[in-house]
N, C-alpha and C positions, 0 to 999 in steps of 0.2 A: 139480309132480311128476305123472307120468302113467304108468300102466301101460295102454297103449292097447288098445282093442278092434280086432281085425282087421276086424270087420264095419263099424265106423265108417270105417276107413281107406279102404274101397272107395268112399266118397262123394267123395273128392277127385279133382280133375281134372288131376293132374300126370302122367298116365300115358302121354302121347304125346310122349315126349322125342324131339327131333330126332336123326337119326343122327349128326350132327356132335358133339353133346354127349355121346352115349354113347361115341363113338369116343375123344373126349378123355379121358373118365373112365377108360376101360379102358387107355389109354396111361399114365395116372397110376398105375394098378395095376401095369403092367409095370415102371414106375420103382421102385415099392415092392418089387418082387420081389428087388431087390438089397439091400433094407434090412430086410425083415421076412420071416418069422422064420427061413427055412431057411438063408440064406447070410449070411456076414459081408461087409460092404462097407466099403471104406476110408473112404468119405465118409459112412457112416451115423452118425446122432446117437445111436444106442442099440445095445445088444447084446441079442439075444433068444435064449433057449434054447427051441427048439420042443418039447423033450421035457418040460420042467418048467413051461412057460407063464410063466416068470419074465421080466419086463422090467426091464432096468437102464438108466435114462436117463443118457446122458452129454451130452445137449443142454444148452448153457449157460443156456438159458431155464428149466431145471428144476434146482433145487438141493435135494436131499433135506434135510428139516429146516428149509426156508426158507419154507414155506407160511404165508400170512396167513389164519388161520381166522376165520370170522365166523359169526353166527347170525341167522336171520330168523324171523319169527313170522307164522303165519296166523291165530292166535286172539287176538292182542293188538293193539288199535288205538291205545291211548294211548302217546304218546312217553315219558312218565314211567315207565310200567310197563315199557316196552321197555328203558329205560335201567337200571332196577333189575335186571332179569334178565340183561342183557348184562354188567353189573358182576359179578354173581354167577358168571357163566360164564367170566369172565377173558378176554373178547375185546373188541377195539376196532374191529371191522368188522361191518357189517350190510348188509342189502339191503332196499330198500323200493320202492314203486310210485307212479308219478305218471301220471295220464291227461290228455292234452291237452284233451279236451272238458270237463274240469272245472277246468282251470287258470285261476286268477284273478289271477295275478301273484305269488303266494307260496304256500308250504306250511309250516305251522307245525311239523309233525312232522319234516320234513327239517331245518328250521332248528334245532330242539331237539337233534337228533342231532349235527349238524355243530358246533353251538356247544359241545356237551359233548366235542368232540374225536374223535368217531367218524368213521371212513371209511365212506362209503355207496356201494355199488354200486346205481345207480339204474335201475330198469326204467321206461322211458317208453313208454306206450301211445298209439297214435293215438286210440283210443276206449276208454272204460271197458268192461271185460268182466264184472266181478263186479257182480251186481245187489244191491240192498239186502236181499233175502231169502236171499242166499247162493248163488243159482243163477248160471249164467254164460251170457252171450249172445255167441256167436262174432262177431267183427267183421272186416270186410274190410280189406285194406291200402289206403292211399290211392293213387290213380292220377290221371293227368292234372293238372288245375289244383289238385287237392287236395294235390299234392306241394309246391306253392308255399305253401299254408297250413301244411303240416307244417314246412317250412323256417323260416317266420316264427315259429311257436310254439316250435319247438325252440331257435331262436336266443334267444328271450325267456327260456326256462327256463335255458339254460346261461349267459346273461348274468347271471342272478340267483344261480345256484348252480353250484358246480364239484364234481360227484361224483367219486369215485375212479375209477369206470368207468361209462360209459353202456351199459346193456343195452337193445338195441332190440327191444321187445316181449318176449314170453315164450313159449318153445317154439313156434316159428313153424310147425311141421308138425302141431301138435295141433289136432284139429277142435273141441274144446270151447272153444278160445281164438280161433281164427282161421278165416276163410274167404277164398277167392280164390287165384289162382295164385301159386306161389312166385316167379315172375319179378317179380310186383308187390312182394313183400317185398324182393327183392334191389334193386330200383330205389329203394325207400324207404331201405334200408340205405345205399346210396351217398350219398343226401342227408344222412343222419344223420352219416356219416363226415365229409363236407365241413364241416358245421356244427360238429361236436364238435372236430375237429382245429383249426379256426380259433380255438377257445376254449381249446386246450391240454388237452382232455379225451380220454381213451382210450375206445375203442369195442369192444364185442363184440356178437355176435348174441344172440338170445333164449334159445337152449339146444337142443342135440341130446340126445334122451332115450336111456335104456337100450335100448329096443327098436330104435331107429334105428341106433345105433352097433354094436349086437350083430349086426344083419343085415349091415352093411357089412363088419365084420371076418370074420364067418362066410363070407360070399360070397367075400371075398378069399382066404381059406384054401382054400376049395373050388377056386377058379380056379388055385391053386398046387398042386393035387393033394395037399393035406394033409387028407384027409377025417377021419382019426382026430383030428388036432389041432383041426380045425374043430368036431367033435362034442364034444371036451372043453371047448372054449371056450363052445359053445352051452349045454352042460349047466350051466356055471357062471354064465351071464348071461341066459338066456332062461327065461321061465316055461314050464311044461309044454306049454301049448296052442300057443304060438308055436314052440317047439322042434319039436313034432310036424309042423306045417305046413312049417317051414323044411327039415326033413329029407326031406319029401315034397312038394315045391313044387307038383306037379301036382294035389294035393288041394285047393288053395285059391289062386286067382289073386291074392288080396290081398297075399300075400308079395311077389310080383314088383312090385306097385304100390307097396308101402311102400318096397321097395328103390330103385325108380326115383325116388321123392320124395327120399329121403336122398341119392342120387347127384347129383340136380340141385342140391340145396342145397349140398353140400360143394364141388361144382364152382364154384358161384357165389361161395361164401365165399373160395375160393382166389384169385379174380380181383378181390376188393374189398379195399381197404387198411384192413381192420379190424386192431386191435391184438391181439385175442385171439379164439379160438373157444371157445364156451361149451358145456360138457358137463354134463348132469344125471345123477347116478349114485346109485343106492340099493342097499343090501344088506339082506337076501338077495333077489336077483332071479332066481336060477337055479332048477333043479329042487330044490335043497336047501331052498328056501323052503317047500316043502310037506312037509318031513320034520322033525317036531317036535324031534328030538334033534340037528339040525344047524343050527338057525336062528341060533346065536350064532357061526357060523364064516363069515368073509368068503371070497370067491372069490379066493384068494391069487394075486396077479400079474396078474389080468385087468383091473383098473383101469389098471395101468401099461401093459398092452398096448393098451387102448383109447385112452389118452392119447397114446401114441407113434404109433399108427396115424393118429389124427385130425390130429396135428401134422404128420406127414409128408405126408398127403394134401392139406392146405390150405396148408402152409408157415407156419402161425401157431402161437404158443404157445397152450396149452389152459388154461382155468381151469375150476374146478368152481363154476359160478354157483348150483348147488343140489345138495345131497346130503343123505343121511339114512338112516334105518333103517325097515324095515317090521315089525320085531319089537322089543319093548320091552326085551329082555334087555340089561343093561348090559355084558356081555362083548362083545356085537356092537358096541356103541358104541366101546369101547376098541380092538378089533381093526381096526375100519374107520378110525378116526382115524389109527392107525399106518400102515395101508395108504395112506391119502391122503398122510401126511407123507413116506412113502417115494417117492412120485412127484415131490415137489418142485414141484407146480403152484403158480403165484403166489398164487392165491386159492382158498379152499374155503368156501362159505357153507352152513352146516347148517340145514335146515328143521326147526324145532321146532313140530310140529302133530299133533293127533290127528284131523285131517280125513282122510277117505278111508282109505287104506292106510298112511299114515305114522304114526310114533310120536313123541311129544313128549319134550323134555328137562325140561319144567316143567309144573306145573299152577298157573295163576295166578302168584303171585310166589314159589312154593315149587318147589324142584328135586325131580325124581323120581330114581329110581335111575340112569337113563341120564344125567340131568343131573349127578349127583354123579360118575359115571364120566368125563364130559366135563371137569369141573373138575379131577379128578385128573390127567387126561392133559395139560391145559393147564398146570397147575402145574409139571409135569416138562418139557414140551416147550418152554416159553418161558423157562426158566432160562438 
């Protein structure tokens, strides 16, 4: 989960996109002009009402009510403790992380989860990011001969275990996790796809975050001369600081740089044979998040819009490889779960954690109010 600092984003060196890539990206946006949201297109996979910001997916990849929900934990390391909470939360899917530089031929936590019948979306890192003291060290993506090592190690891992989906790294544009050019990430992703598909394993990228998808959709709507609609979307999905700079881009050049990073990434994902594109989504993330009496209300329809937009731009189905809430109110839990179910994304993995800005469903082996709301929704949803 990341609510990125614009100041940190300026450090990345993705800012000199070639004219050819920019031209290709904006040709993609012209294609989207027939699909989102002003006009109806006979070949469109969705219908969008630009006045209400509601998105109705008719894409066969998305079946409302068919999402496989799961939960991941940042505060629990024991597989047995995870199994206990997963059982209480009524889910059979989870997500965990494995680092190649600490791989010794097996992983007892992964084995325990799979042996207990749980589906695992597996993040595989080239190098360990989280330090023993909880801090993070950004790691570069493998290049050159390192890609041969990466291929060999990934082949070993996937020969031993078959995850539900392989997630290649985590939030590849986020500075506290990774360093290096996005082109290096895309080259690594191609190797991962080659290895994973040879083992019958589906693949996704590491995750596009709220700020990144919000900038892409906002910029698209501006290019379609839908400024009012763009501002409504931005108010629902951007925090106040990013919104301010987005609406006045000359005030801060970081916005253009962040947009260029996201554009280069999605253009690359479109041209790689991954099975899913990974979106990370949290509520409340818009200007309502700073309004105490509105924190339990989701940004109705905007998740659906983001999913539809990203799917059309890349040509791939979208999964929520990470989602959650930044306010502990159980009403937000219920309304967000329903919003996710309405999109029909194949997978949605909820992060239960009190680290940083996110809120947990549990405290130890006991459910909190949000956790009880999660269970109540699951009991109804899965009938």
